[in-house]
C-alpha positions as CSV (number, residue, x, y, z in Angstrom):
1,R,-22.9,-8.1,4.4
2,N,-21.6,-6.7,1.1
3,I,-18.8,-4.9,2.9
4,F,-17.8,-8.0,4.8
5,G,-18.0,-10.1,1.7
6,A,-15.9,-7.7,-0.4
7,T,-13.4,-7.4,2.4
8,V,-12.9,-11.1,2.6
9,V,-12.6,-11.5,-1.2
10,I,-10.1,-8.7,-1.5
11,E,-8.0,-9.9,1.5
12,L,-8.0,-13.5,0.3
13,A,-7.0,-12.5,-3.2
14,G,-4.2,-10.4,-1.7
15,A,-3.1,-13.3,0.5
16,A,-3.1,-15.7,-2.5
17,L,-1.0,-13.3,-4.6
18,S,1.3,-12.5,-1.7
19,F,1.7,-16.2,-1.0
20,C,3.3,-16.7,-4.4
21,V,6.0,-14.3,-3.4
22,F,6.5,-15.4,0.2
23,A,6.5,-19.1,-0.7
24,R,9.8,-18.5,-2.6
25,K,11.7,-17.7,0.7
26,L,9.6,-19.1,3.5
27,P,8.5,-22.6,4.5
28,L,4.9,-23.4,3.5
29,G,3.2,-22.9,6.8
30,R,5.0,-19.7,7.5
31,A,4.3,-18.4,4.0
32,I,0.6,-19.0,4.4
33,G,0.5,-17.2,7.8
34,V,2.6,-14.3,6.6
35,S,0.5,-14.0,3.4
36,L,-2.8,-13.9,5.3
37,F,-1.5,-11.5,8.0
38,H,0.2,-9.2,5.5
39,S,-2.9,-9.0,3.3
40,V,-5.1,-8.1,6.2
41,A,-2.6,-5.6,7.6
42,A,-2.2,-3.9,4.2
43,F,-5.9,-3.8,3.5
44,N,-6.6,-2.4,6.9
45,N,-3.6,0.0,6.7
46,S,-2.0,-1.2,9.9
47,G,1.5,-1.8,8.5
48,F,2.7,-4.2,11.2
49,D,6.4,-5.4,10.9
50,I,5.7,-9.1,10.8
51,F,9.4,-10.0,10.3
52,G,10.6,-8.0,13.4
53,G,13.7,-5.9,13.9
54,G,12.3,-3.0,12.0
55,Q,13.0,-4.6,8.7
56,S,9.3,-4.5,7.5
57,L,9.4,-5.4,3.8
58,T,13.0,-4.4,3.1
59,A,13.9,-7.9,1.9
60,Y,11.3,-7.6,-0.8
61,R,12.2,-4.0,-2.0
62,S,12.9,-5.2,-5.5
63,D,10.0,-7.6,-5.8
64,V,7.6,-5.8,-8.2
65,A,4.7,-8.2,-7.5
66,L,4.7,-7.8,-3.7
67,N,5.2,-4.1,-3.9
68,L,2.3,-3.6,-6.3
69,I,0.0,-6.1,-4.5
70,T,0.7,-4.3,-1.2
71,C,0.0,-0.9,-2.8
72,A,-3.2,-2.2,-4.3
73,L,-4.4,-3.6,-0.9
74,I,-3.6,-0.3,0.8
75,I,-5.5,1.7,-1.8
76,L,-8.4,-0.8,-1.8
77,G,-8.7,-0.3,2.0
78,G,-10.6,2.9,1.1
79,F,-13.5,0.6,0.4
80,L,-16.4,3.1,0.4
81,V,-15.0,5.1,-2.5
82,I,-14.1,1.9,-4.3
83,R,-17.7,0.6,-3.9
84,E,-19.1,3.9,-5.2
85,L,-16.8,3.6,-8.2
86,L,-18.1,0.1,-8.9
87,D,-21.7,1.1,-8.3
88,K,-21.4,4.1,-10.7
89,R,-19.4,2.0,-13.2
90,F,-16.4,4.3,-13.1
91,R,-18.4,7.2,-14.6
92,W,-16.7,10.4,-13.2
93,K,-19.8,12.6,-13.7
94,R,-22.0,10.2,-11.6
95,L,-19.6,10.1,-8.6
96,S,-20.3,12.1,-5.4
97,M,-18.2,15.1,-4.6
98,H,-16.7,13.1,-1.8
99,A,-15.5,10.3,-4.1
100,K,-14.1,12.9,-6.7
101,V,-12.2,14.7,-4.0
102,V,-10.8,11.4,-2.5
103,L,-9.8,10.0,-5.9
104,S,-8.2,13.3,-7.1
105,V,-6.3,14.1,-3.9
106,S,-5.2,10.4,-3.4
107,G,-4.0,10.3,-7.0
108,A,-2.1,13.6,-6.7
109,L,-0.5,12.5,-3.4
110,I,0.5,9.1,-4.8
111,V,2.0,10.5,-8.0
112,G,3.4,13.7,-6.5
113,G,4.7,11.8,-3.4
114,A,6.5,9.2,-5.6
115,L,8.1,12.0,-7.6
116,L,9.2,13.9,-4.5
117,V,10.6,10.7,-2.8
118,K,12.4,9.8,-6.0
119,L,13.9,13.4,-6.2
120,T,15.0,13.3,-2.6
121,E,16.2,9.7,-2.3
122,N,18.5,7.5,-4.4
123,I,16.0,4.7,-4.7
124,P,14.2,3.1,-7.7
125,W,10.8,4.3,-8.9
126,L,9.2,1.2,-7.4
127,G,10.5,2.2,-4.0
128,A,9.4,5.7,-4.4
129,L,5.9,4.6,-5.4
130,F,5.7,2.1,-2.6
131,N,6.8,4.7,0.0
132,S,4.4,7.3,-1.4
133,V,1.4,4.9,-1.0
134,S,2.5,3.4,2.3
135,A,3.4,6.7,4.0
136,R,-0.1,8.1,3.9
137,T,-1.7,5.5,6.1
138,A,-0.1,2.0,6.1
139,G,3.4,2.3,7.6
140,F,5.1,-0.5,5.6
141,S,8.6,0.2,4.4
142,T,10.8,-1.3,1.7
143,Y,13.7,1.1,2.5
144,P,14.8,2.0,6.1
145,L,13.5,5.5,6.8
146,G,16.4,6.0,9.1
147,N,18.6,6.2,6.0
148,F,16.5,8.8,4.3
149,S,17.8,12.4,4.0
150,N,16.2,15.2,5.8
151,A,14.4,16.2,2.6
152,G,13.2,12.7,2.1
153,L,11.9,12.5,5.7
154,L,10.1,15.9,5.2
155,V,8.4,14.4,2.2
156,M,7.4,11.3,4.1
157,I,6.1,13.5,7.0
158,F,4.1,15.6,4.6
159,L,2.6,12.5,3.0
160,S,1.6,11.0,6.4
161,L,0.0,14.3,7.5
162,A,-1.8,14.8,4.2
163,S,-3.9,11.6,4.6
């Protein structure tokens, strides 16, 4: 029950925040549907291209809010570790070895991945961070991967295999 409740709350919060972004460009009904679907897809790390044509979230590449909301939903999808963090009140010493490893490796991959994407691609830091988070499990994209250099693609492949 707790997992279900937390999932619903996180996904609805993500949908509400995403709606504020999507409502600027889409009609009301479509914005609601896209927001709900996007929130669930991001939290569950499925990364469906809801807009079609392989565009994913490219139209929102410079939207700081949607990029950070999506990253947060992707990261929060690792619910068991998040729950342990809350239960142990963010006290590092009280966390299990599993939680420590997950948090350390995830942090290193997100930060290191963003740095490597930025070094290999001519995209802003926001795009580098988003691609670093998304590449590991989610599959969303704010920049077409077909335009990435071989070095950038190698980084993305590494990040997707490291998860």
